[in-house]
C-alpha positions as CSV (number, residue, x, y, z in Angstrom):
1,M,132.1,79.2,10.7
2,A,134.0,76.0,10.5
3,D,135.4,74.8,7.1
4,T,133.5,71.7,6.4
5,Q,136.9,69.9,5.5
6,D,138.5,70.6,8.7
7,P,139.8,67.0,10.1
8,I,137.5,65.6,12.9
9,F,138.6,63.0,15.5
10,Q,136.1,62.6,18.4
11,I,135.5,59.7,20.8
12,Q,132.0,58.8,20.7
13,R,131.8,56.3,23.4
14,V,134.1,53.7,25.2
15,Y,132.6,50.6,26.4
16,L,133.2,47.0,27.6
17,K,131.9,44.9,24.8
18,E,132.7,41.4,26.2
19,A,134.4,40.1,29.2
20,S,134.5,36.3,30.5
21,L,136.3,34.6,33.5
22,E,136.5,31.0,33.5
23,Q,138.0,28.7,36.2
24,P,137.6,25.3,35.0
25,N,139.8,23.2,37.3
26,S,138.4,25.1,40.8
27,P,138.4,24.5,43.4
28,A,141.2,22.0,43.6
29,I,143.6,24.0,41.4
30,L,143.2,26.7,44.0
31,L,144.8,24.2,46.8
32,E,148.2,24.1,44.6
33,Q,151.1,25.8,46.0
34,E,153.0,26.1,42.8
35,Q,153.3,29.6,41.2
36,P,151.2,29.7,37.9
37,T,152.5,30.7,34.6
38,V,150.8,33.6,32.8
39,D,150.2,34.2,29.1
40,I,148.7,37.3,28.0
41,Q,147.6,37.9,24.1
42,L,146.6,41.2,22.7
43,G,144.7,41.9,19.4
44,V,143.3,45.4,17.7
45,N,140.6,45.6,15.4
46,A,138.8,48.4,13.6
47,S,135.8,48.4,11.5
48,P,133.7,50.9,9.8
49,V,129.9,51.2,11.5
50,G,128.8,54.1,9.7
51,D,129.8,57.4,7.5
52,G,133.0,58.6,9.5
53,I,132.2,56.3,12.5
54,F,134.6,53.7,13.4
55,E,134.4,50.9,16.2
56,V,138.2,49.8,17.5
57,T,138.3,47.1,19.7
58,V,141.3,46.1,22.1
59,T,141.1,42.5,23.2
60,A,143.0,40.5,25.8
61,T,143.4,37.1,26.6
62,V,145.0,36.2,30.1
63,Q,145.5,32.6,30.8
64,T,147.2,31.0,34.1
65,K,148.3,27.8,34.2
66,I,149.8,25.1,36.8
67,K,151.5,22.6,34.9
68,D,149.0,21.9,32.0
69,K,146.0,22.6,34.0
70,T,144.4,26.1,33.4
71,V,143.9,28.1,37.0
72,F,142.0,30.9,35.3
73,L,141.3,32.3,31.5
74,V,140.0,35.6,31.1
75,E,138.9,37.1,27.9
76,A,138.0,40.8,27.7
77,T,137.0,43.2,24.7
78,Q,137.2,46.6,25.2
79,A,135.7,49.0,22.4
80,G,135.4,52.6,21.6
81,I,133.3,54.5,19.0
82,F,135.2,57.1,17.3
83,E,134.2,59.7,14.7
84,V,137.0,60.4,12.2
85,R,136.5,62.5,9.1
86,N,138.4,64.4,6.6
87,L,141.8,62.5,6.9
88,P,144.0,61.7,4.2
89,Q,143.7,57.9,3.8
90,D,147.5,57.4,4.4
91,Q,146.5,58.7,8.0
92,M,143.8,56.5,8.7
93,G,145.9,53.1,9.4
94,P,147.9,55.0,12.0
95,I,144.7,56.5,13.3
96,M,143.0,53.2,14.0
97,G,145.9,51.1,14.8
98,I,147.9,53.4,17.2
99,A,145.6,56.5,18.3
100,C,142.4,54.8,18.9
101,P,143.8,51.7,20.7
102,Q,145.8,53.9,22.8
103,I,142.5,55.6,24.4
104,V,140.6,52.3,24.7
105,Y,143.5,50.3,26.3
106,P,143.7,51.9,29.7
107,Y,140.0,51.0,30.5
108,L,140.6,47.4,29.3
109,R,143.6,47.2,31.6
110,G,141.4,48.2,34.5
111,N,138.4,45.6,33.6
112,V,141.0,42.8,33.2
113,A,142.4,43.6,36.8
114,D,139.0,44.2,38.2
115,L,137.6,41.0,36.8
116,I,140.6,38.9,37.9
117,Q,140.3,40.2,41.3
118,R,136.4,39.5,41.6
119,G,137.4,35.9,40.7
120,G,139.3,35.8,43.9
121,F,143.0,36.1,42.5
122,P,145.5,38.9,42.9
123,P,145.0,41.3,40.0
124,V,146.9,40.8,37.1
125,H,148.1,44.4,35.7
126,L,148.8,44.2,31.8
127,S,151.8,46.1,31.1
128,E,151.9,49.4,29.0
129,I,151.8,48.6,25.4
130,N,153.6,50.7,22.6
131,F,150.8,50.5,20.0
132,Q,153.2,52.2,17.5
133,A,155.7,49.5,17.6
134,M,152.9,46.8,17.6
135,Y,151.0,48.7,14.2
136,E,154.6,48.7,12.5
137,Q,155.2,45.1,13.1
138,Q,152.0,44.3,11.7
139,Q,152.7,46.7,8.6
140,E,155.9,44.8,8.1
141,A,154.5,41.4,8.5
142,Q,151.7,42.2,6.0
143,A,154.4,43.8,3.5
144,S,156.5,40.5,3.4
145,Q,153.4,38.3,2.8
146,P,153.1,39.1,-0.9
147,E,156.8,38.6,-1.4
148,A,156.5,34.9,0.3
149,A,153.7,34.3,-1.9
150,M,155.7,35.3,-5.0
151,A,158.5,33.2,-4.1
152,Q,156.7,30.0,-4.4
C-alpha cells in the first residue's frame, strides 16, 4: 500500500485554452514584397484550481510587421492541469515555473505554427525555451524589486 505522503506529480489534461489570429491589414499587406519583422513574447502563469490541482498556462504572442503595419498577430494560450501533492513548498516554484511549462510548451509550439499556416503564411516555429533560465531570471528580478523599493 502506498504511503499517503508520497510525492504526486501527474498531468490531468493539456488543452488549448485560447487562440486568435488577426490580419488587420489584409489583403493589401499581402502584396508587399518586403520581409516582415517578427516579435515573439512568452509568458507563464500558474494558479491553483483545487486541492492539489493547478493550472499552468504558457502564452505566446507572435506579431509580424512590415514597417509600422501589422501583417498578422497570433495570441495563443496552452494550458495544463496538474496534480501536485506532498511536495516541499520550496519545490513548488520550480515545478510550476519549469517542469509544467516544459510539458505544455511543445503543444503551444505546434498550435501556433498550425494557426499561422492556416492563416495563409509560412509557419513560424517558436524556438526551444530554457524554462529553467527563464524561471531563474524571474526570481532574480523579483528578489531585486524589494531592494529598489527600500532605496527610495
